[in-house]
BATORKE-370423 format. One line per 5 residues: number of its first residue (from 1); their letters; for each residue x negated, y negated, z negated of N, C-alpha, C. Coordinates in Angstrom, 2 decimals, decimal comma. Layout:
// residues N
NUM = A = X/Y/Z/X/Y/Z/X/Y/Z; ...
***
This chain:
// residues 145
1 = MQEIS = 22,66/-30,74/19,53/21,52/-29,87/19,74/21,54/-29,39/21,19; 20,37/-29,32/21,78/20,21/-28,81/23,13/19,58/-27,43/23,04; 19,95/-26,54/23,99/19,42/-25,18/23,98/19,23/-24,70/25,41; 18,15/-23,95/25,61/17,88/-23,36/26,92/17,31/-21,96/26,69; 17,78/-20,99/27,46/17,31/-19,60/27,33/16,95/-19,03/28,69
6 = NTVQI = 16,09/-18,04/28,66/15,74/-17,33/29,87/15,29/-15,93/29,48; 15,57/-14,96/30,33/15,16/-13,57/30,09/14,30/-13,11/31,24; 13,20/-12,44/30,89/12,27/-11,89/31,87/11,98/-10,45/31,47; 11,88/-9,59/32,47/11,52/-8,20/32,23/10,02/-8,05/32,40; 9,37/-7,44/31,39/7,93/-7,26/31,42/7,63/-5,77/31,43
11 = NAPIE = 6,75/-5,37/32,34/6,37/-3,96/32,48/5,28/-3,60/31,47; 5,70/-3,51/30,21/4,81/-3,12/29,12/5,69/-2,64/27,96; 5,15/-1,76/27,12/5,92/-1,28/25,97/6,29/-2,43/25,02; 7,38/-2,29/24,32/7,88/-3,34/23,44/6,84/-3,72/22,38; 6,11/-2,75/21,84/5,10/-3,04/20,81/3,97/-3,90/21,38
16 = TVFGA = 3,60/-3,65/22,63/2,54/-4,44/23,28/3,00/-5,87/23,50; 4,23/-6,04/23,96/4,77/-7,38/24,21/4,89/-8,14/22,89; 5,43/-7,49/21,87/5,57/-8,14/20,57/4,20/-8,56/20,03; 3,23/-7,68/20,15/1,87/-8,00/19,69/1,31/-9,22/20,39; 1,57/-9,34/21,69/1,09/-10,51/22,44/1,79/-11,78/21,98
21 = LINVQ = 3,09/-11,70/21,70/3,83/-12,89/21,27/3,38/-13,40/19,91; 3,10/-12,48/18,98/2,73/-12,92/17,63/1,26/-13,32/17,54; 0,47/-13,02/18,56/-0,92/-13,47/18,59/-0,94/-14,89/19,16; -0,48/-15,84/18,35/-0,24/-17,20/18,83/-1,51/-17,90/19,31; -2,68/-17,46/18,87/-3,91/-18,07/19,36/-4,09/-17,85/20,87
26 = NNVHW = -3,46/-16,80/21,41/-3,54/-16,54/22,84/-2,51/-17,30/23,65; -1,68/-18,13/23,00/-0,70/-18,93/23,74/-1,35/-19,78/24,82; -2,59/-20,18/24,59/-3,30/-21,01/25,58/-3,50/-20,28/26,90; -3,42/-18,94/26,88/-3,65/-18,15/28,09/-2,39/-17,92/28,91; -1,21/-18,10/28,30/0,00/-17,80/29,06/1,07/-18,87/28,99
31 = IKSVV = 0,98/-19,80/28,05/1,93/-20,91/28,01/1,23/-22,13/28,61; 1,68/-22,52/29,79/0,98/-23,55/30,57/0,75/-24,85/29,80; 1,70/-25,23/28,96/1,60/-26,52/28,28/0,71/-26,50/27,03; 0,32/-25,32/26,55/-0,46/-25,23/25,30/-1,94/-25,39/25,60; -2,55/-26,34/24,89/-3,97/-26,64/25,06/-4,80/-25,96/23,97
36 = SVEMI = -4,29/-25,94/22,73/-5,02/-25,31/21,63/-4,06/-24,88/20,53; -4,52/-23,88/19,77/-3,76/-23,40/18,62/-4,74/-23,26/17,46; -4,34/-23,78/16,31/-5,16/-23,71/15,11/-4,33/-23,01/14,02; -4,92/-21,99/13,41/-4,24/-21,30/12,33/-4,34/-22,14/11,06; -3,22/-22,33/10,39/-3,21/-23,00/9,09/-3,29/-21,95/7,99
41 = DEPPM = -2,51/-20,89/8,13/-2,50/-19,79/7,17/-3,37/-18,65/7,67; -3,78/-17,79/6,74/-4,55/-16,60/7,08/-3,59/-15,49/7,52; -4,01/-14,71/8,56/-3,18/-13,56/8,94/-3,04/-12,62/7,74; -2,04/-11,74/7,78/-1,24/-11,33/8,91/-0,05/-12,25/9,16; 0,50/-12,13/10,37/1,69/-12,87/10,76/2,85/-12,42/9,89
46 = REGFR = 3,71/-13,37/9,51/4,86/-13,08/8,65/5,78/-14,29/8,65; 6,98/-14,16/8,10/7,84/-15,33/7,92/7,12/-16,29/6,99; 7,20/-17,57/7,32/6,53/-18,59/6,53/5,12/-18,91/7,01; 4,56/-18,09/7,89/3,22/-18,31/8,44/3,20/-19,64/9,20; 2,12/-20,41/9,03/2,04/-21,72/9,68/0,84/-21,78/10,63
51 = FRETG = 1,06/-22,48/11,76/-0,01/-22,75/12,72/0,26/-24,09/13,38; -0,78/-24,66/13,96/-0,68/-25,97/14,62/-0,96/-25,76/16,11; -0,07/-26,30/16,94/-0,18/-26,13/18,39/-0,26/-27,50/19,04; -1,22/-27,65/19,95/-1,35/-28,89/20,72/-1,06/-28,58/22,18; -0,24/-29,41/22,77/0,10/-29,19/24,17/0,80/-30,39/24,76
56 = GFMGV = 1,11/-30,28/26,03/1,77/-31,38/26,72/2,99/-30,93/27,46; 3,94/-31,85/27,59/5,14/-31,58/28,36/5,59/-32,90/28,94; 5,82/-32,89/30,25/6,24/-34,09/30,97/5,27/-35,26/30,74; 3,97/-34,93/30,71/2,95/-35,96/30,62/2,65/-36,48/29,23; 3,25/-35,90/28,20/3,02/-36,37/26,83/2,36/-35,25/26,03
61 = NTTDE = 1,18/-35,51/25,44/0,51/-34,54/24,59/0,90/-34,77/23,14; 1,18/-33,67/22,45/1,55/-33,73/21,04/0,89/-32,58/20,29; 0,75/-32,74/18,99/0,33/-31,67/18,10/1,46/-31,47/17,12; 1,86/-30,21/16,97/3,03/-29,90/16,15/2,69/-28,74/15,22; 3,01/-28,90/13,94/2,87/-27,81/12,99/4,09/-26,91/13,09
66 = KVVVA = 3,86/-25,62/13,26/4,94/-24,64/13,43/4,98/-23,73/12,20; 6,17/-23,25/11,89/6,34/-22,28/10,82/7,19/-21,13/11,35; 6,75/-19,90/11,07/7,47/-18,71/11,53/8,73/-18,54/10,68; 9,87/-18,47/11,36/11,16/-18,36/10,68/11,85/-17,02/10,93; 11,34/-16,25/11,89/11,90/-14,93/12,18/10,76/-13,98/12,52
71 = FRPPH = 10,71/-12,86/11,81/9,65/-11,89/12,05/10,22/-10,50/11,74; 10,62/-9,82/12,81/11,21/-8,49/12,69/10,61/-7,59/13,78; 9,40/-7,05/13,51/8,72/-6,23/14,52/9,54/-5,00/14,91; 9,53/-4,62/16,18/9,01/-5,34/17,34/10,11/-6,05/18,13; 11,17/-6,50/17,45/12,34/-7,01/18,17/12,55/-8,52/18,12
76 = EFGFK = 11,97/-9,20/17,14/12,32/-10,62/16,98/11,15/-11,40/16,41; 10,89/-12,56/16,99/9,85/-13,46/16,53/10,31/-14,88/16,83; 10,26/-15,75/15,84/10,67/-17,12/16,07/9,95/-18,09/15,16; 9,80/-19,30/15,64/9,17/-20,35/14,84/9,80/-21,68/15,17; 9,64/-22,61/14,25/10,15/-23,96/14,51/9,07/-24,96/14,13
81 = GQFLD = 9,24/-26,16/14,69/8,30/-27,24/14,44/9,04/-28,56/14,42; 8,29/-29,62/14,40/8,87/-30,95/14,35/9,59/-31,31/15,64; 9,05/-30,90/16,80/9,60/-31,35/18,08/10,73/-30,48/18,59; 10,69/-29,20/18,26/11,83/-28,33/18,53/12,32/-27,89/17,16; 13,12/-28,75/16,55/13,46/-28,55/15,14/14,22/-27,27/14,86
86 = NGTHY = 14,89/-26,71/15,84/15,52/-25,42/15,67/14,70/-24,31/16,30; 13,66/-24,66/17,03/12,61/-23,75/17,37/12,62/-22,99/18,67; 11,68/-22,04/18,68/11,47/-21,11/19,77/11,74/-19,73/19,22; 12,58/-18,98/19,90/13,02/-17,69/19,38/12,90/-16,64/20,48; 12,18/-15,55/20,19/12,02/-14,45/21,14/12,81/-13,24/20,65
91 = QLEMV = 13,61/-12,67/21,54/14,32/-11,41/21,28/13,78/-10,39/22,27; 13,37/-9,24/21,79/12,82/-8,19/22,64/13,73/-6,97/22,60; 13,92/-6,38/23,77/14,74/-5,18/23,87/14,03/-4,18/24,78; 13,87/-2,96/24,28/13,23/-1,92/25,07/14,22/-1,44/26,13; 13,82/-1,56/27,39/14,64/-1,09/28,51/14,27/0,35/28,81
96 = DEDVT = 12,98/0,61/28,78/12,41/1,92/29,05/11,13/1,99/28,22; 10,48/3,11/28,19/9,26/3,27/27,39/8,22/2,20/27,72; 8,13/1,83/28,99/7,11/0,86/29,43/7,72/-0,40/30,03; 8,95/-0,72/29,67/9,62/-1,92/30,19/10,36/-2,60/29,04; 10,14/-3,91/28,92/10,74/-4,70/27,84/11,41/-5,94/28,40
101 = DVTVT = 12,63/-6,19/27,97/13,30/-7,46/28,26/12,95/-8,44/27,15; 12,50/-9,63/27,54/12,19/-10,68/26,58/13,09/-11,87/26,87; 13,87/-12,25/25,87/14,70/-13,45/25,99/14,12/-14,49/25,05; 13,81/-15,65/25,60/13,31/-16,75/24,78/14,34/-17,87/24,82; 14,59/-18,43/23,65/15,52/-19,55/23,52/14,79/-20,70/22,84
106 = LSGTP = 14,84/-21,86/23,47/14,30/-23,09/22,88/15,49/-23,94/22,46; 15,44/-24,48/21,25/16,54/-25,33/20,82/16,03/-26,45/19,93; 16,67/-27,58/20,04/16,29/-28,73/19,23/17,22/-29,89/19,46; 17,05/-30,88/18,65/17,85/-32,09/18,73/17,01/-33,18/19,38; 17,47/-33,75/20,50/16,69/-34,82/21,13/16,62/-36,04/20,21
111 = PRGTP = 15,57/-36,83/20,35/15,49/-38,05/19,56/16,72/-38,93/19,79; 17,18/-39,56/18,74/18,35/-40,44/18,81/18,13/-41,49/19,89; 19,15/-41,66/20,71/19,09/-42,67/21,76/18,55/-42,18/23,09; 18,18/-40,89/23,17/17,67/-40,35/24,43/18,81/-40,29/25,43; 18,66/-40,94/26,58/19,74/-40,93/27,59/20,06/-39,52/28,07
116 = QFVQR = 21,32/-39,27/28,41/21,77/-37,96/28,86/21,00/-37,49/30,10; 20,73/-38,39/31,05/20,02/-37,96/32,26/18,62/-37,48/31,92; 17,97/-38,06/30,91/16,64/-37,63/30,48/16,75/-36,25/29,82; 17,76/-36,06/28,97/17,97/-34,77/28,32/18,16/-33,66/29,36; 18,97/-33,94/30,39/19,21/-32,94/31,44/17,91/-32,60/32,18
121 = QVLKQ = 17,11/-33,62/32,47/15,84/-33,40/33,17/14,88/-32,57/32,32; 14,81/-32,88/31,05/13,93/-32,12/30,14/14,38/-30,66/30,08; 15,69/-30,44/29,96/16,20/-29,07/29,91/15,89/-28,30/31,19; 16,07/-28,95/32,32/15,79/-28,31/33,59/14,32/-27,91/33,68; 13,43/-28,83/33,34/12,00/-28,53/33,40/11,62/-27,47/32,38
126 = AGNRI = 12,20/-27,53/31,19/11,91/-26,53/30,16/12,36/-25,15/30,62; 13,52/-25,06/31,23/14,02/-23,77/31,73/13,10/-23,18/32,78; 12,63/-24,02/33,70/11,68/-23,55/34,71/10,37/-23,10/34,07; 9,91/-23,86/33,09/8,65/-23,56/32,41/8,74/-22,24/31,65; 9,87/-21,99/30,99/10,04/-20,74/30,24/9,87/-19,54/31,17
131 = AEDLA = 10,54/-19,57/32,29/10,47/-18,45/33,23/9,04/-18,26/33,73; 8,35/-19,35/34,06/6,97/-19,27/34,54/6,05/-18,71/33,46; 6,21/-19,18/32,22/5,34/-18,73/31,13/5,53/-17,24/30,84; 6,79/-16,80/30,78/7,04/-15,38/30,51/6,53/-14,50/31,65; 6,66/-14,96/32,87/6,13/-14,21/34,02/4,60/-14,12/33,91
136 = RLGRL = 3,97/-15,21/33,49/2,50/-15,22/33,31/2,10/-14,22/32,23; 2,84/-14,19/31,11/2,55/-13,22/30,05/2,69/-11,80/30,60; 3,74/-11,56/31,36/3,93/-10,23/31,95/2,77/-9,81/32,82; 2,29/-10,73/33,65/1,15/-10,41/34,53/-0,11/-10,12/33,70; -0,35/-10,90/32,64/-1,52/-10,66/31,80/-1,45/-9,28/31,14
141 = LENNE = -0,28/-8,92/30,63/-0,13/-7,63/29,98/-0,25/-6,49/30,98; 0,31/-6,65/32,15/0,23/-5,60/33,17/-1,20/-5,40/33,65; -1,98/-6,48/33,71/-3,37/-6,37/34,16/-4,29/-5,81/33,09; -3,90/-5,89/31,83/-4,73/-5,39/30,74/-4,46/-3,93/30,41; -3,46/-3,33/31,02/-3,14/-1,94/30,69/-3,74/-0,98/31,66
***
């Protein structure tokens, strides 16, 4: 299994950040690779909730059905899908009343036979993308307050 994590500090209350993360339809506004999100289940968000996300990474577009596997407001939100079989996991920690640390971890098993140099390149690009996406979310939240 491969894993990559990154932490970004966002100048917004923890409840605001958590609300933005669980509003997966807005992923298209802050996750660069996401093109569309379709809800499979009816809200509210909860463990077991399903949605379909279409996006691209390293020039390949895919559609993946996701299922929420962790939902503990306002501290934890996670989901998994076919392509990141162990998923995307967000941990939130209140630093101050209006400051939140967000740690995101992506983990999954590369397809059998994927060369090591390709795995390293994917991890490097994913790590850079995580930091950029979380910074973008922070800017959106800061501009909306």
